[in-house]
C-alpha positions in Angstrom: 38.7 -46.9 43.8 40.6 -48.1 46.4 43.6 -48.6 43.8 43.3 -45.2 42.9 43.0 -43.9 46.0 46.1 -45.4 47.0 48.2 -44.3 43.8 47.2 -40.8 44.7 47.5 -41.1 48.3 51.1 -42.4 48.0 52.8 -39.8 45.3 51.3 -36.3 46.1 53.5 -37.2 49.4 56.7 -37.3 47.1 58.7 -34.3 46.6 59.0 -32.9 43.4 55.5 -34.5 42.0 52.1 -33.0 41.3 49.1 -33.2 39.6 49.1 -36.6 39.9 46.2 -38.2 37.8 44.9 -42.4 38.0 42.8 -43.1 35.5 41.1 -46.2 36.4 39.6 -47.2 33.1 42.9 -47.0 31.3 44.7 -48.4 34.1 47.1 -45.4 33.8 49.3 -42.9 36.1 50.2 -39.2 35.4 52.0 -36.3 36.6 54.3 -33.7 36.5 57.9 -34.3 37.8 60.6 -31.7 38.2 63.7 -33.5 37.2 64.7 -37.8 37.1 65.3 -38.2 40.6 61.4 -37.4 41.6 60.8 -39.2 38.4 62.4 -42.3 39.8 61.3 -42.0 43.2 57.5 -42.1 41.8 58.3 -45.1 40.0 59.8 -46.6 42.7 56.9 -46.0 44.9 54.6 -47.5 42.4 56.3 -51.0 42.1 56.7 -51.1 45.7 52.9 -50.7 45.7 52.3 -52.9 43.8 51.8 -51.8 40.2 53.9 -52.3 36.9 56.0 -48.6 36.0 57.7 -47.2 33.3 58.3 -44.5 32.2 
C-alpha cells in the first residue's frame, strides 16, 4: 500500500493531472491529463520514483 500512497501523493501534486488511480493488484496507474506536456511530466515523475512508465 505504500507504493500506492507514494504514487498518489506525487502525481496529484502535478498541474494538469487529475483522477489519479493506482491499482496494486494489476500494477497499473491511470490518470487524466490536460496536455502532452502534463503526460510527459507524470511519466517522468513515475520513472523518478522508480516505477516503469509508458504510454
